[in-house]
C-alpha positions as a printed Julia matrix, in Angstrom:
478×3 Matrix{Float64}:
   0.0     0.0     0.0
   1.05    3.67   -0.47
   2.95    5.43    2.3
   0.94    7.73    4.55
   3.82    9.41    6.34
   2.2    12.83    6.67
   5.4    14.47    7.86
   6.97   13.86    4.46
   3.74   13.87    2.43
   4.67   16.98    0.44
   7.83   15.33   -0.83
   6.73   11.72   -1.01
   3.1    11.75   -2.09
   2.67   11.64   -5.87
   0.95   14.54   -7.59
  -2.11   13.68   -9.65
  -4.17   15.49  -12.27
  -7.38   14.76  -14.18
  -8.52   16.24  -17.48
 -12.03   14.78  -17.56
 -13.03   14.06  -13.97
 -13.19   10.33  -14.68
  -9.59    9.23  -15.04
  -6.49   10.58  -13.28
  -2.77   10.37  -13.85
  -0.05   10.64  -11.25
   3.72   10.84  -10.92
   5.98   11.21   -7.92
   8.17    9.53   -5.34
   6.79    7.38   -2.54
   8.35    5.68    0.43
   6.12    2.62    0.55
   4.74    0.21   -2.02
   1.78    0.72   -4.34
  -0.11   -1.84   -6.37
  -2.9    -2.17   -8.86
  -6.3    -2.0    -7.21
  -5.23    0.24   -4.32
  -7.76    2.87   -3.24
  -6.35    6.39   -2.92
  -7.58    9.86   -1.97
  -6.94   12.78   -4.31
  -6.85   15.97   -2.22
  -6.75   19.44   -3.82
  -5.44   22.57   -2.11
  -8.93   24.01   -1.66
  -9.93   20.98    0.45
 -11.93   19.1    -2.16
 -11.14   15.38   -2.02
 -12.04   12.58   -4.41
 -11.6     8.84   -4.14
  -9.68    6.97   -6.83
  -8.39    3.52   -7.62
  -5.06    2.71   -9.29
  -5.31    0.47  -12.33
  -2.01    1.2   -14.13
   1.36    1.59  -12.43
   5.03    1.78  -13.38
   7.99    2.16  -11.03
  11.31    3.76  -12.0
  14.74    2.82  -10.63
  14.9     6.07   -8.62
  11.86    5.03   -6.59
   9.38    7.27   -8.35
   6.17    5.96   -9.79
   3.76    6.97  -12.5
   0.46    5.56  -13.45
  -3.26    6.04  -13.97
  -6.5     5.25  -12.25
 -10.25    5.73  -12.13
 -12.0     8.4   -10.08
 -14.74    6.65   -8.11
 -16.47    9.64   -6.56
 -16.36   12.93   -4.68
 -16.03   12.54   -0.9
 -18.55   14.8     0.78
 -20.29   14.69    4.17
 -19.14   11.16    4.92
 -20.34    9.71    1.62
 -19.21    9.28   -1.97
 -21.01   11.04   -4.79
 -20.3     8.99   -7.9
 -21.98   11.6   -10.13
 -20.05   14.57   -8.74
 -16.53   13.8    -9.94
 -14.66   16.75  -11.4
 -11.38   17.41  -13.24
  -8.47   19.01  -11.36
  -5.07   20.49  -12.11
  -3.16   19.02   -9.2
  -4.01   16.9    -6.19
  -2.0    15.06   -3.59
  -2.47   11.29   -3.78
  -2.26    9.2    -0.61
  -3.49    5.83    0.52
  -7.18    5.77    1.48
  -7.76    4.71    5.07
 -10.18    1.96    6.07
 -13.03    4.36    6.86
 -12.76    5.92    3.42
 -12.61    2.57    1.64
 -15.75    1.57    3.56
 -17.57    4.42    1.8
 -17.12    2.56   -1.5
 -19.57   -0.11   -0.34
 -21.9     2.01    1.79
 -25.03    3.27    0.1
 -24.75    0.94   -2.91
 -26.9    -1.92   -1.62
 -23.83   -4.14   -1.27
 -24.98   -6.51    1.49
 -23.36   -9.83    0.53
 -20.32   -9.95    2.81
 -18.01  -12.42    1.08
 -14.74  -11.52    2.8
 -12.43   -8.6     3.47
 -10.67   -6.15    1.18
  -7.17   -7.44    0.43
  -4.73   -5.55    2.64
  -7.53   -3.99    4.74
  -8.82   -6.73    7.01
 -11.16   -4.32    8.82
 -13.12   -3.53    5.62
 -15.73   -6.04    4.46
 -15.72   -6.85    0.73
 -19.37   -6.86   -0.27
 -21.31   -7.68   -3.42
 -24.61   -6.2    -4.62
 -27.34   -8.87   -4.53
 -29.75   -7.31   -7.01
 -27.01   -7.32   -9.64
 -27.21  -11.1    -9.86
 -29.92  -10.42  -12.43
 -27.02  -10.63  -14.86
 -24.94  -13.68  -15.77
 -21.85  -14.27  -13.63
 -18.57  -16.03  -14.4
 -16.53  -17.52  -11.54
 -13.11  -19.06  -12.18
  -9.88  -20.17  -10.57
  -7.37  -22.92  -11.12
  -7.3   -26.14   -9.1
  -6.29  -25.42   -5.5
  -7.28  -21.74   -5.6
 -10.3   -22.25   -3.34
 -12.77  -21.58   -6.17
 -15.48  -24.04   -5.11
 -15.13  -23.22   -1.42
 -15.49  -19.51   -2.24
 -18.53  -20.26   -4.4
 -20.04  -21.87   -1.31
 -19.48  -18.62    0.6
 -21.38  -16.72   -2.07
 -24.25  -19.23   -2.14
 -24.58  -18.94    1.64
 -24.74  -15.16    1.44
 -27.39  -15.28   -1.28
 -29.44  -17.66    0.88
 -29.1   -15.37    3.89
 -29.72  -12.04    2.19
 -32.07  -12.76   -0.72
 -35.14  -14.82   -1.59
 -33.67  -15.7    -5.0
 -34.19  -19.45   -5.61
 -31.2   -21.42   -6.86
 -30.7   -24.68   -8.68
 -27.13  -25.91   -8.23
 -25.57  -28.36  -10.7
 -23.05  -30.14   -8.47
 -20.85  -32.72  -10.26
 -18.46  -33.38   -7.37
 -20.86  -33.39   -4.39
 -19.32  -30.16   -3.08
 -22.66  -28.65   -2.03
 -24.62  -31.68   -0.85
 -24.03  -30.62    2.79
 -25.23  -27.08    2.25
 -27.87  -27.56    4.95
 -25.32  -28.63    7.61
 -23.47  -26.03    9.7
 -19.67  -26.23    9.91
 -17.74  -25.68   13.15
 -17.48  -22.04   12.17
 -21.22  -21.88   11.56
 -21.85  -23.31   15.04
 -19.66  -20.69   16.72
 -21.46  -18.03   18.81
 -20.28  -15.22   16.53
 -22.07  -16.78   13.56
 -25.38  -17.38   15.35
 -27.36  -14.67   13.53
 -26.4   -15.82   10.02
 -26.62  -19.49   10.95
 -30.13  -18.92   12.28
 -31.21  -17.43    8.95
 -29.67  -20.34    7.03
 -31.55  -22.75    9.29
 -34.85  -21.37    8.02
 -34.03  -21.86    4.35
 -35.58  -24.63    2.27
 -32.55  -26.53    0.94
 -33.17  -29.78   -0.92
 -30.48  -32.19   -2.08
 -31.36  -34.65   -4.86
 -29.01  -37.6    -5.29
 -28.8   -40.5    -7.79
 -28.76  -43.09   -4.99
 -31.82  -45.31   -5.18
 -32.03  -45.27   -1.38
 -32.03  -41.47   -1.21
 -35.26  -39.99    0.23
 -35.09  -37.45   -2.61
 -33.72  -39.3    -5.68
 -32.58  -37.32   -8.71
 -34.89  -38.45  -11.5
 -36.24  -37.33  -14.91
 -39.36  -38.28  -16.88
 -38.54  -39.26  -20.45
 -42.09  -38.51  -21.58
 -41.75  -34.88  -20.42
 -38.61  -34.21  -22.43
 -39.01  -32.13  -25.56
 -38.89  -34.03  -28.85
 -35.4   -32.73  -29.76
 -34.2   -33.78  -26.29
 -35.68  -37.26  -26.64
 -33.94  -37.56  -29.99
 -30.66  -36.47  -28.4
 -30.99  -39.17  -25.74
 -31.6   -41.76  -28.47
 -28.94  -40.27  -30.79
 -31.52  -39.85  -33.52
 -31.15  -37.45  -36.41
 -34.51  -36.28  -37.86
 -33.22  -36.72  -41.42
 -30.59  -39.43  -41.28
 -32.83  -41.56  -39.0
 -36.13  -40.24  -40.3
 -38.11  -43.53  -40.0
 -37.11  -44.12  -36.36
 -37.53  -40.43  -35.57
 -41.06  -40.53  -36.94
 -41.81  -43.62  -34.88
 -40.56  -41.79  -31.79
 -42.92  -38.92  -32.59
 -45.87  -41.31  -32.3
 -44.47  -43.51  -29.53
 -46.92  -42.45  -26.83
 -49.83  -42.78  -29.25
 -48.91  -46.37  -30.1
 -47.9   -47.81  -26.72
 -49.24  -45.22  -24.26
 -47.33  -44.45  -21.05
 -46.38  -48.01  -20.11
 -43.44  -48.9   -17.93
 -40.03  -49.12  -19.57
 -39.88  -52.89  -19.23
 -42.85  -53.13  -21.63
 -41.67  -50.62  -24.24
 -39.18  -52.84  -26.07
 -41.49  -55.91  -26.26
 -44.33  -53.76  -27.56
 -42.13  -52.16  -30.21
 -40.67  -55.54  -31.2
 -44.2   -56.89  -31.84
 -44.89  -54.13  -34.34
 -45.04  -54.94  -38.04
 -43.37  -51.58  -38.72
 -39.63  -52.08  -39.33
 -38.96  -48.59  -37.9
 -40.56  -49.59  -34.59
 -38.38  -52.68  -34.36
 -35.31  -50.61  -35.26
 -36.2   -48.13  -32.51
 -36.56  -51.01  -30.04
 -33.12  -52.29  -31.01
 -31.66  -48.81  -30.56
 -33.17  -48.48  -27.07
 -31.89  -51.92  -26.15
 -28.41  -51.35  -27.56
 -28.07  -48.06  -25.66
 -29.3   -49.88  -22.53
 -31.6   -46.94  -21.79
 -34.05  -49.07  -19.84
 -31.31  -49.81  -17.31
 -30.52  -46.16  -16.62
 -31.27  -45.08  -13.04
 -32.27  -41.58  -14.07
 -35.88  -42.34  -15.09
 -38.51  -41.19  -12.6
 -41.3   -43.62  -13.53
 -43.95  -42.96  -10.86
 -41.66  -40.98   -8.56
 -41.22  -37.22   -8.3
 -39.09  -35.74  -11.07
 -36.43  -33.07  -10.56
 -38.54  -30.62  -12.57
 -41.41  -31.12  -10.1
 -39.12  -30.15   -7.22
 -37.7   -27.07   -8.93
 -41.22  -25.95   -9.88
 -41.88  -25.59   -6.12
 -38.99  -23.11   -5.98
 -37.1   -24.19   -2.81
 -34.48  -21.68   -1.72
 -31.81  -24.04   -3.06
 -32.07  -27.28   -5.01
 -28.75  -29.14   -5.14
 -28.43  -31.68   -7.96
 -25.73  -34.25   -7.14
 -24.74  -35.19  -10.69
 -21.73  -37.36   -9.96
 -23.21  -40.65   -8.81
 -24.86  -42.05  -11.92
 -23.59  -45.33  -13.35
 -23.95  -44.29  -16.99
 -21.83  -41.3   -18.11
 -24.67  -39.66  -20.06
 -27.27  -39.63  -17.28
 -26.1   -36.34  -15.75
 -26.5   -34.73  -19.18
 -30.1   -35.95  -19.33
 -30.74  -34.31  -15.94
 -29.17  -31.04  -17.09
 -31.12  -31.06  -20.33
 -34.42  -31.83  -18.59
 -33.97  -29.0   -16.07
 -32.8   -26.41  -18.6
 -35.51  -27.35  -21.11
 -38.2   -27.11  -18.45
 -37.02  -23.71  -17.2
 -36.87  -22.43  -20.76
 -40.3   -23.81  -21.66
 -41.78  -21.98  -18.66
 -39.8   -18.76  -19.16
 -42.87  -16.63  -19.86
 -43.93  -17.08  -16.23
 -40.92  -14.88  -15.35
 -40.22  -16.62  -12.05
 -36.58  -15.68  -11.32
 -34.05  -18.39  -10.57
 -30.24  -18.48  -10.37
 -28.78  -21.43  -12.3
 -25.47  -22.26  -10.6
 -23.24  -24.64  -12.6
 -20.05  -25.8   -10.91
 -17.35  -27.21  -13.21
 -19.29  -25.59  -16.04
 -16.87  -26.9   -18.69
 -18.67  -30.24  -18.28
 -21.78  -28.69  -19.83
 -20.55  -25.66  -21.79
 -17.41  -26.81  -23.57
 -17.27  -26.12  -27.32
 -15.16  -29.27  -27.74
 -17.88  -31.81  -26.92
 -19.7   -33.1   -29.99
 -22.12  -35.78  -28.81
 -25.86  -35.13  -29.33
 -26.57  -34.67  -25.61
 -23.58  -32.37  -25.12
 -24.64  -30.29  -28.1
 -28.26  -30.07  -26.89
 -27.22  -28.92  -23.4
 -24.71  -26.4   -24.75
 -27.2   -24.95  -27.22
 -29.83  -24.53  -24.5
 -27.31  -22.81  -22.22
 -26.26  -20.55  -25.09
 -29.9   -19.62  -25.61
 -30.4   -18.9   -21.9
 -27.19  -16.83  -21.84
 -28.36  -14.76  -24.81
 -32.07  -14.4   -24.03
 -32.82  -15.72  -20.56
 -31.93  -12.62  -18.58
 -35.2   -10.81  -19.35
 -37.16  -13.87  -18.21
 -35.36  -14.17  -14.86
 -33.12  -17.08  -15.9
 -29.69  -16.05  -14.64
 -26.49  -18.1   -14.91
 -23.61  -18.41  -12.45
 -20.9   -20.47  -14.17
 -17.86  -21.74  -12.28
 -14.84  -23.42  -13.89
 -11.07  -23.81  -13.8
 -10.59  -22.97  -17.48
 -12.28  -20.0   -19.18
 -11.1   -21.29  -22.56
 -13.24  -24.4   -22.03
 -16.49  -22.38  -22.01
 -18.27  -21.71  -25.3
 -17.65  -18.1   -26.35
 -21.34  -17.44  -26.95
 -21.97  -18.14  -23.26
 -18.88  -16.5   -21.77
 -19.39  -13.23  -23.65
 -22.82  -12.74  -22.02
 -21.45  -12.55  -18.45
 -21.57   -9.08  -16.86
 -20.01  -10.11  -13.53
 -16.69  -11.88  -13.04
 -14.84  -13.37  -10.06
 -11.28  -14.59  -10.54
  -9.18  -16.56   -8.08
  -5.6   -17.77   -8.63
  -4.91  -18.19  -12.36
  -1.43  -19.06  -13.65
  -2.19  -19.68  -17.32
  -1.3   -16.7   -19.55
  -3.76  -17.95  -22.16
  -6.62  -17.98  -19.65
  -5.74  -14.51  -18.35
  -5.63  -13.2   -21.91
  -9.04  -14.77  -22.56
 -10.47  -13.1   -19.47
  -9.01   -9.7   -20.36
 -10.46   -9.97  -23.87
 -13.92  -11.11  -22.77
 -14.32   -8.83  -19.76
 -13.19   -5.37  -20.77
 -14.7    -3.91  -17.6
 -12.13   -5.83  -15.5
  -8.8    -3.91  -15.45
  -6.19   -6.22  -16.95
  -3.58   -5.11  -14.4
  -5.81   -6.32  -11.56
  -6.5    -9.56  -13.39
  -2.75  -10.05  -13.66
  -2.45   -9.97   -9.87
  -4.34  -13.28   -9.75
  -1.12  -15.13  -10.69
   0.19  -14.3    -7.2
  -3.01  -14.95   -5.26
  -2.91  -17.22   -2.25
  -5.65  -19.75   -1.68
  -8.89  -17.93   -0.91
  -7.97  -14.6    -2.52
 -10.17  -13.28   -5.3
 -10.78  -10.39   -7.69
 -14.31   -9.13   -8.4
 -15.4    -6.84  -11.21
 -18.6    -5.95  -13.02
 -22.04   -4.78  -12.03
 -22.26   -6.83   -8.82
 -19.49   -4.91   -7.04
 -19.32   -1.12   -6.42
 -15.72   -0.98   -7.66
 -13.23   -3.63   -8.84
 -12.26   -5.36   -5.61
  -9.39   -7.57   -4.49
 -10.52   -9.64   -1.52
  -9.75  -12.44    0.9
 -12.73  -14.77    1.15
 -14.37  -15.43    4.49
 -14.9   -18.82    6.19
 -17.91  -20.91    5.18
 -20.83  -21.39    7.56
 -21.81  -24.77    6.12
 -19.87  -27.96    5.52
 -18.02  -28.51    2.28
 -19.07  -31.8     0.75
 -16.13  -32.53   -1.53
 -13.05  -31.6     0.49
  -9.69  -32.82   -0.84
  -8.44  -36.23    0.28
  -5.36  -35.9     2.5
  -2.13  -37.83    2.0
  -1.89  -40.44    4.81
   1.22  -39.93    6.94
   3.09  -42.43    9.1
   3.6   -41.72   12.78
   7.14  -41.18   13.97
   7.48  -44.7    15.36
   6.3   -46.56   12.25
   8.37  -44.32    9.96
  11.62  -45.72   11.39
């Protein structure tokens, strides 16, 4: 941070100027360290003071620095006026103290306390809940704390909003979202823990013994989705596709064990071919079919506060795609009802990658692309989390107006982020290469100003914690 030695301020503090009242430039010598993202005050001789943030910085060998930044607002009467910024000829630039940085978040509706401002542990880093009516991208490499931090955000949304969520959870990281951690049981967390305890959190799992199994009704899938499950092309497989169109008319809604025998009895070669296809794909054996039980779409229609879909336990590798397709199709089909919901997809590259070419992958990706492009006005909002931005289809990534970045070492990924998210200063993005576990950068509409933060501790248990390396005790190691 920038030196605040007031005794030498006139000689050490850089001088700044602004031509347009929006950006400022500075040059001077300082005794301490400065970095991208630092908040600074810009004080003129007549007493007027504005708040700025450094986003470009160069240091010379003689200890002087020069750089640029953004003017965030005019400091007046203990508040920041973001509309009252003005140009100035010269101002003294010094580090903003904690009370001044706090003004950045006050009065903006930022109530989601996700951690503390990096370097200012006394200042809470807060996000703006109503700005989750835009798509959000959340990323960080393996070991950065990305999924743990996403859990912090989900908890804060549950505590502070009534926005329903459906969480696609491939690694069972959120299946214990309804269970308090040791931190959540501590006296200091009682108020937030009490609010979480009143939330309707449902966890649907593939396990047959689960009281809330994760299931889908084939008959409720759209025709294109049914075709994707069966790997049918309407032109290349036109006879079988046509038979599928009339399947319910010919055999009704019988159980799956009767479908193949009924089709095999048909005199229509297309029906027998469809039966062979179903048998060869072993679809009848898939655990995902609801039959007479409650389907996942029935649960989500009730709009619990959070519906966690444990996608990782199916025996067949395509079953989780059927779940995703059923949920996304159903939400899209009912979009005109305009019932808002946040669609949280952890490890989003499993569903959004441009590299996957199978019919189910393509169907899921195309539906997500449609929701990304058009779903916002219907209250269908995405929160996509992944380790690799380059593994997300560009048509989806480009629609995100909020971004959170944890440690990222790949130059290609950082370049992709800088290109896609022009509102995120590239110099602050670059700091992510040196992040420690749990440190993050936020930019976009859901934060009052680009923010570097240290994430707080979760209130609920993490379901998919890393497996530890077993160690020998001192005696057995000899």
